[in-house]
C-alpha positions as CSV (number, residue, x, y, z in Angstrom):
1,X,-7.3,-11.4,5.8
2,X,-4.0,-11.4,3.9
3,X,-1.5,-14.3,4.4
4,X,2.0,-14.3,2.3
5,X,4.6,-17.4,2.8
6,X,8.2,-17.9,1.5
7,X,7.2,-15.3,-1.5
8,X,9.9,-14.9,-3.9
9,X,9.4,-12.7,-7.1
10,X,11.7,-11.3,-10.0
11,X,11.7,-9.0,-12.3
12,X,13.8,-10.4,-15.8
13,X,16.4,-12.2,-14.1
14,X,16.8,-10.3,-11.2
15,X,15.4,-11.8,-8.1
16,X,14.0,-9.0,-5.7
17,X,11.6,-10.9,-3.5
18,X,13.9,-13.5,-1.6
19,X,11.1,-15.0,0.7
20,X,8.4,-12.9,2.5
21,X,6.4,-14.0,5.2
22,X,3.6,-11.6,5.9
23,X,0.1,-11.9,7.7
24,X,-2.3,-8.9,7.8
25,X,-5.2,-9.5,9.7
26,X,-8.7,-7.9,9.0
27,X,-9.1,-4.6,10.6
28,X,-5.8,-4.2,10.9
29,X,-3.4,-1.3,9.2
30,X,0.4,-2.6,8.7
31,X,3.4,-0.3,7.2
32,X,6.2,-1.7,5.4
33,X,9.6,0.4,5.6
34,X,12.6,0.3,4.5
35,X,15.6,1.5,2.2
36,X,15.3,2.4,-1.2
37,X,15.3,-0.6,-3.5
38,X,14.3,-3.1,-1.0
39,X,11.7,-4.8,-2.9
40,X,8.9,-2.5,-1.2
41,X,7.0,-1.6,-4.3
42,X,7.5,-4.7,-5.7
43,X,5.9,-6.5,-3.2
44,X,2.8,-4.0,-4.1
45,X,3.2,-4.8,-7.5
46,X,2.8,-8.4,-7.3
47,X,0.3,-8.5,-4.9
48,X,-1.8,-6.1,-7.5
49,X,-0.6,-8.9,-10.6
50,X,1.7,-6.2,-12.4
51,X,2.5,-8.9,-15.6
52,X,6.1,-8.0,-15.6
53,X,7.1,-9.6,-12.5
54,X,7.5,-13.2,-11.9
55,X,6.6,-15.2,-9.1
56,X,9.0,-17.6,-8.4
57,X,7.8,-18.9,-5.2
58,X,5.6,-19.0,-2.1
59,X,1.7,-18.5,-1.7
60,X,-0.3,-15.5,-1.2
61,X,-3.8,-16.2,0.1
62,X,-6.5,-13.0,0.3
63,X,-9.7,-14.3,2.3
64,X,-8.6,-17.9,1.6
65,X,-8.5,-17.2,-2.3
66,X,-5.3,-18.2,-3.6
67,X,-4.4,-14.7,-4.9
68,X,-1.8,-15.6,-7.3
69,X,-4.2,-17.8,-9.5
70,X,-6.3,-14.7,-10.0
71,X,-6.1,-12.2,-12.9
72,X,-5.7,-8.2,-11.8
73,X,-9.3,-7.6,-13.1
74,X,-10.5,-10.5,-10.5
75,X,-8.4,-9.4,-7.8
76,X,-9.6,-5.9,-7.8
77,X,-13.4,-7.5,-7.9
78,X,-12.0,-9.4,-4.5
79,X,-11.5,-6.0,-2.8
80,X,-7.9,-5.5,-3.6
81,X,-6.8,-1.8,-4.1
82,X,-3.2,-0.5,-4.8
83,X,-2.8,3.4,-4.8
84,X,0.5,4.3,-7.0
85,X,3.8,5.6,-5.6
86,X,3.6,7.9,-9.4
87,X,0.0,7.8,-10.2
88,X,-0.1,7.9,-14.0
89,X,-1.7,10.5,-16.8
90,X,-4.6,9.3,-18.6
91,X,-5.2,12.1,-21.3
92,X,-9.1,11.8,-22.9
93,X,-10.3,9.8,-20.1
94,X,-12.7,11.7,-17.6
95,X,-12.2,11.5,-14.3
96,X,-15.7,10.8,-13.1
97,X,-16.1,8.3,-16.1
98,X,-13.3,6.6,-15.1
99,X,-14.3,5.9,-11.4
100,X,-17.7,5.0,-12.3
101,X,-16.6,2.5,-15.1
102,X,-14.2,1.0,-12.0
103,X,-16.9,0.9,-9.2
104,X,-19.6,-0.1,-11.7
105,X,-17.5,-3.6,-12.7
106,X,-17.0,-4.1,-9.5
107,X,-20.8,-4.3,-8.4
108,X,-21.4,-6.4,-11.7
109,X,-18.8,-8.8,-10.2
110,X,-20.7,-8.7,-7.0
111,X,-24.4,-9.2,-8.8
112,X,-25.2,-5.4,-7.7
113,X,-26.9,-2.8,-9.7
114,X,-24.8,-0.5,-11.3
115,X,-25.0,3.3,-10.6
116,X,-26.2,5.7,-13.0
117,X,-24.5,9.1,-13.6
118,X,-26.7,10.8,-10.9
119,X,-26.1,8.2,-8.2
120,X,-22.2,8.7,-9.1
121,X,-21.8,11.8,-8.8
122,X,-23.9,12.1,-5.4
123,X,-21.4,9.3,-4.1
124,X,-18.5,11.4,-5.2
125,X,-19.3,14.7,-4.3
126,X,-19.9,13.8,-0.7
127,X,-16.6,11.9,-0.9
128,X,-14.6,14.5,-2.3
129,X,-16.2,17.4,0.4
130,X,-14.2,15.2,3.1
131,X,-11.4,14.6,1.2
132,X,-11.4,18.7,0.9
133,X,-11.4,18.1,-2.8
134,X,-12.6,20.6,-5.7
135,X,-15.8,19.2,-7.5
136,X,-14.3,20.5,-10.8
137,X,-11.6,18.0,-10.6
138,X,-14.2,15.2,-12.0
139,X,-14.4,17.0,-15.3
140,X,-10.9,17.1,-15.7
141,X,-8.8,13.7,-17.2
142,X,-7.6,11.9,-14.8
143,X,-4.6,13.3,-13.3
144,X,-3.6,15.4,-16.4
145,X,-2.7,18.9,-15.1
146,X,-3.0,17.7,-11.4
147,X,-0.7,18.6,-8.7
148,X,1.5,15.4,-6.9
149,X,-1.0,16.3,-4.2
150,X,-4.0,16.4,-6.4
151,X,-2.6,13.0,-7.6
152,X,-2.5,11.6,-4.5
153,X,-6.3,12.6,-3.2
154,X,-7.4,11.6,-6.1
155,X,-5.8,7.8,-5.5
156,X,-7.3,8.2,-2.3
157,X,-10.9,9.4,-3.7
158,X,-10.7,6.2,-6.3
159,X,-10.5,4.4,-3.0
160,X,-13.2,5.6,-0.9
161,X,-15.4,5.4,-3.8
162,X,-14.6,1.8,-4.4
163,X,-14.4,0.6,-0.9
164,X,-11.7,-2.0,-0.8
165,X,-11.8,-4.9,1.1
166,X,-7.3,-4.5,1.5
167,X,-5.5,-2.0,0.6
168,X,-1.8,-1.4,-0.3
169,X,-0.7,2.1,-0.7
170,X,2.5,2.9,-2.2
171,X,4.4,5.7,-0.5
172,X,0.9,7.5,-0.8
173,X,2.8,10.4,1.2
174,X,5.7,11.0,-0.9
175,X,5.5,14.7,-2.0
176,X,2.9,16.1,0.4
177,X,3.0,19.1,2.4
178,X,1.6,18.4,6.1
179,X,-2.1,19.2,5.3
180,X,-2.3,17.4,2.5
181,X,-1.1,14.4,4.3
182,X,-3.2,14.8,7.3
183,X,-6.0,14.7,4.4
184,X,-4.7,11.5,2.7
185,X,-4.2,9.7,6.2
186,X,-8.3,10.5,7.4
187,X,-9.3,9.2,4.0
188,X,-8.0,5.6,5.3
189,X,-8.8,5.9,8.3
190,X,-12.4,6.3,7.4
191,X,-12.5,3.2,5.7
192,X,-11.0,1.6,8.9
193,X,-13.2,-1.0,10.7
194,X,-13.2,-5.0,10.7
195,X,-13.6,-5.3,7.0
196,X,-10.6,-3.2,6.1
197,X,-7.4,-3.9,6.0
198,X,-4.1,-1.9,4.5
199,X,-0.9,-2.2,3.9
200,X,1.0,1.2,3.8
201,X,4.9,1.3,2.4
202,X,6.3,4.6,3.5
203,X,9.4,5.9,4.3
204,X,8.4,8.4,6.8
205,X,7.4,8.1,10.2
206,X,5.2,11.0,10.4
207,X,2.1,9.2,8.1
208,X,2.2,6.5,11.0
209,X,1.6,9.5,13.3
210,X,-1.9,9.7,11.9
211,X,-2.6,6.3,10.8
212,X,-1.1,4.4,13.9
213,X,-0.4,1.4,12.1
214,X,-1.0,-2.4,14.4
215,X,2.5,-3.8,13.1
216,X,5.6,-2.1,11.6
217,X,7.8,-4.4,9.2
218,X,11.1,-3.5,7.9
219,X,12.1,-4.7,4.7
220,X,15.1,-5.1,2.8
221,X,17.0,-7.1,0.8
222,X,13.5,-8.5,-0.7
223,X,12.9,-9.8,3.0
224,X,11.3,-8.9,6.3
225,X,14.3,-8.2,9.0
226,X,12.2,-7.0,12.1
227,X,8.6,-6.3,13.4
228,X,7.0,-4.7,15.6
229,X,4.4,-2.0,17.0
230,X,4.1,1.8,15.6
231,X,7.7,2.5,18.1
232,X,9.9,0.5,15.6
233,X,9.1,3.3,12.9
234,X,10.2,6.1,15.7
235,X,13.2,4.2,16.2
236,X,13.9,3.8,12.7
237,X,13.0,7.6,12.4
238,X,16.0,8.2,14.9
239,X,18.7,5.7,13.7
240,X,17.8,5.1,10.8
241,X,18.4,1.7,8.9
242,X,22.5,0.7,9.4
243,X,22.7,-1.3,12.4
244,X,19.8,-3.5,11.7
245,X,21.2,-4.1,7.9
246,X,24.6,-4.9,9.7
247,X,22.9,-6.5,12.1
248,X,21.0,-8.9,9.5
249,X,24.2,-9.4,7.6
């Protein structure tokens, strides 16, 4: 589904990604782990098309399309979703209207009819019930006054409603308590299937206990140092990154 070959990227004059090679087949969830400043979030931003990051080399193909040639809006319409590490607040923007506008934009791009307010609310309330979210959150402004856990659940709610083909979760587990962590993981697991893949960026093996990724990749210095199964995350939890970084030096 997603194929990255030799991807290099920078912000300003600073190179951050130094040759990423990564393939995520359809139906699989892959995890990216690594020390702070290794390029994990940058990879997510580059995939989403954030304009302050400059791709300097390599290629990214998403379902046989040249992702790097697509606008952020076109990537979203094609099925890409990015859950932010620190979701921003949007004062004055109603949560329900925001999500219905996004969903209908994607439906229009696919030649599908738009959902009216009643149809959307029925869909949103069903997803919120599954995520143990208070329906009152639909009437609030996007993330305004939300706790950290509520912001992360709201990101997962957006994902559940938009039904992307490929999701990038940038440390969605950060700041979550045990119950909220499981709810977020259950939201991701509910989308699993042959038509959905995800790249999960995390520092913590505990999220992966719930998600059980197909592959785990260690990213440091802007490149992938090692890949393995779920047991690699357990090894990192036990031993840290020191030995692996020394070995790659």
